[in-house]
N, C-alpha and C positions, 0 to 999 in steps of 0.2 A: 652296509659290507662291501669295504673297498677289494675290489678287483685283486687276484692271485696270480702273475703272472710268470707262467715257466719256461725252462728250452732246453731242447733234449742232448742228454749229455754226449757224444757218442763215443765216448772213454769207458762208461761205465753203461753203458745203451741205455741210461734210467733220467727221470727228468728232473733236472735243477731247479728248485725256487730262486726266483729273479728278483734279486736284493739293490735295489740304486742305494748309491751314496748320497750324502747330503749333495755335492758336487752338482752331480746328475738331477738331483732333484729339484737343485737352485733353476739348472741352466731350462731344464724342464717346462719349468713353471714361468722363466722369463719369454720362454717361445711362444706360450698360452697368449701372454700379455702382449707382448709385443704383434700378435697375430688378430689380438681381438683389438688391438688401440687403432694400425692400419683398415681395418674393415670398417669400424669407424670414422675415420677421416673419412674413407673413402665414400662411406655413406653422406656424411656431412660437406662433401665438397659435390657429393651429386644433388641433394636440396639443393644447396645453395644457388649451386649453375642452375638447374631448370627450375626451382621453385621458389618462390617470395615470400617472403614473411610477413605475417599479420601488418606490423612497421615499416615495410619496405612498401608494401601495395599501399598504404596510407599513404608516404611518400612519393610515389609517384604518381598519385591523384592528386596531391600537392602543388607536385610539380607541376604535373596538367594546367591542372588552373592559373597557376602563378604563370606558365606561356600564355593561355589563353587571354589573360589579363591585360600581359604585355602586347597583343596585338589589340585588344580594344584602346587601350592606352595611345597607341600610335597612329591609330584611328582617328583619337581624337585629336592629336598632335594635328595631324590635315587641317581638321576642320579650325583649329585654333593658329596653322602658320595662315593657311586663306585669307581668313579674319583679318589676321595681323599683317599681310602685304596688303589687303583693300586697305587698312587706317595709312598704312605709311603711305599710300599713291596718294590718300585724300589729303594727308598733312601736304606731304611735297608740292604737290598738285592745284590747290586751292586753299586754302587754310595758309601756306604761306606765299603765295601768289598773293593772296589778298591784301597781306602786307609788307608783302615787297622785301620777303626773306627769303636767302637762300637754301636752297632745299639741304637738308643733309645727306651729306656722301654716301652713296651704297655701301663703300668702305669702313663707314665708321659702323654703321645699322650691320653690317655682319661679320666685324670681326670677330673675331674665333677668341678662346682662352690660351695665351701661353703658357712657359712653364714647361714643367714635366709630367710627363703623361698621368691623366689626372685617371685613366681607367685601367691605369695596371691592375690594380687590385682585382680588377671586373675580369681580370682574362684569366683563361685554362679551363675554364669548366666547357661543358658540352653546349649550351648555349650562351658563351661570351661573348659571341656576337650582336642577338639581338639585347641586349641586356645593358651591352658598350652604346649603342649605337639607340635604344631609348636614352640613356643617358645623355649622349648628347646632344639630343633632341632639345632634351628637356632645358641643359644650357645655356642651347644656342636660342631657346625664345624667350628663355629669362631674361635676356642680357637684352636680346631685341624690345624686350617690354621695356626692361630701363629704360633703353634709350629713347622709347615712343613717350613713357612719362613724362622723361626731361623736353623733349619737344614739346608736348602740350603744356609744362609749365611757363615753355616762353612764347607761344602764338596766345597766352591766355595773357601774357605781361604785355606784350605787343596790342592784342586787344584789347585790357586797358589801358592803353596811352595813344592807343586810334587816333582819337581827338586832338592829339599835341599832334601827329602826326601827319592831320591831313593840313595840323597850318602850319608845318617847316619846311615842309614838300614844296621844293619851287614850282607857280602854279600859274602863275602870271608874266606878263611881259616888262621888263626893267624900264622903258620909256613908256611914254603915252603912244601906243601906235593903233589911234581906232579904223582906220581907212589904212592901216598896214602900207604903204607908202612911206615910212622909215624902215622898212626893211631891205637890206641890201645883201649882201656878202652870208649866206649859209653855210652849211657844215658840208666838209668834202673838199676835192682838189682844187685850190685854184692857183692864178700867177701871182708871184708877188708882186707887190706896186711899187716896190725899192731894188730888191733884189733881179725880178723880173726872171724867175726863177718858178717852178710848178711847184706847188707846195698844201702842206695837208694841213687847211682850215681847221681846226677844234673848236670851234663854236660860233655866234652870230655877232656879225655886225649890222648896228641902226645908226643909219645918218639921222644925223640932227643937232640945229646952230648950237654953236659956244653956247654954255650957261642952260640947255632943258635940263628940269630935273628928272634924275636918276632913283630907281626903287628899289626898295630891297624885296622877292620874288617870294619869298616866307621866312618865318620867325626864325632867329635864329641869334647867334653871338659873332659881332664884330672876329676877324682872326687876324687881317693883315688890311692896315693903313701905310703903305710904301709911294713914296714920294718918286721914285727912279727918274730917270733919264733914257733912259733905253728901253727896250722892248714892251710890256705892254706902257710904259710910263706910272702916270700916278693910278692904282688901282686899290681896289679894296676888293679881298675872301669874306664872304661869312659861312660861318657853319652852321651849316641849319639842325644838325643829328641828325640820328637815323642815318648814318651816313651820306648825307647828301650833303655841297659847297657848291658855292656859285661864286664867279671870279669877273668883276665888273674893270674893262681897263680903257686907256688912254683918257684919263676923269681932265676934268679941268680943278676941281676944288672938291672937297671932303664936308661933310654934312656931319662925320660918327666920328669917331674916336675906337681906337683897339679895345679890345672887351665890353666895349657897350652891349647888349639887351636892346635886337629894334623887332619890330611887327613887320610883316605882309603889306608892301602899299607906302610903307617908309620911309620918308628921302633920305638917303645914307651918300648923294653926292651929286655932282652934274657934267656936264659932258664934255669934253675938250677931244683936244688933238695932243695930247701929250706922247711921249717916247715913240714909237717907230710908228708913226702914224701920217699918210697924208693926205685929211681931212676931218674935220671933225666929226664923229659918234662913236657908239657907245660899241666897245668889245664884249661879249657876253659866254660865257662858258658855265657848263652845269657841271658835277662831278658825282657820282657814283660808286661810294664805296674806291675812291683814292682813283676811278677811273672817268677817263673826260667822254659824257655820252652828249648825243644830238640835243640841241636845248628846244628842238623844234619838235620835242613832246613834251616839256613841260608847262606849255600854255594851256591848260584843258578848265584854268577860270578862267582864262580869255574867251576866246575863240570860239566859234562853232563847226560844225563840219566842214561846212562851205568855206570860211575865212580859213582854214586849219589848210584845206587844198591849196588856196589859194596863195599864202603862205609860204607852202612848200613850191609852187611854184618862180614864188618871184624868187625866192634864197638860191634858187640851183641854176637860173639865167644868168648870174652875174659870173663873168672871166676872170676877175680880178679882186681882191680882196682889198680893206682900205688900208693893213695894215700885216 
């Protein structure tokens, strides 16, 4: 039974029954409802802030496990990077040296990924830096592994062509010079015999009578047969492949034609004194990747260590070249 409320009437000195209007009843119900809802919200916020739901607890455990796995993954990346670095050093300093190939530039090995920010979608979270750094390291290792794989493909190809390469590399003296007495001016600064000025001599001169046979120092293809009256005079250039070329200057005559394939030791021409020359001799040059290099390092099929030292001594004593 609902409680009945009364209020004292001072005029009639009696108690009158309180009867609420529908409007008053509505506002009273609304007040109770609002207070109840407010209390419920406060309780809910309290539990949300200070207590985790089972689902949230599960997500927190899962997040901790993921962070732990990221740490383990980064430790494994450290090991992979060290192993990859060792492979790169072996590749550059052993394998490519054996096959006389240029090492891969560091700028190629460590090149990053260009374009827009690849990791923008990973930003804005509590552990964004950890996730982004792991993704970056994975991308970098993937790129370096790809470069290293391509490098090994090249090394395998060079190994398959090693026998051909050994036959093509200049490795003998271009004229018969067993006693080394025909060795004349070598690589270095010399006095030019005609202009009488100090000039760098990019090659080696071998003195010999006119008509002495000249040999190809390695397998290759005749690239140039020139019959000039200046400079090197009658000259031959052989393309040996693998970045090597040789030049034979001041010849008296040719024994080959342009485009002809030749073998090491094959007669290609004869000693003379054509062009800018003061006496019969052969001017010999070696090119590696279109750069002139000292020919004295390319007689390893002919010379013993003692003969090599003797040739260096003889070629460095000349104060004047023949061309």
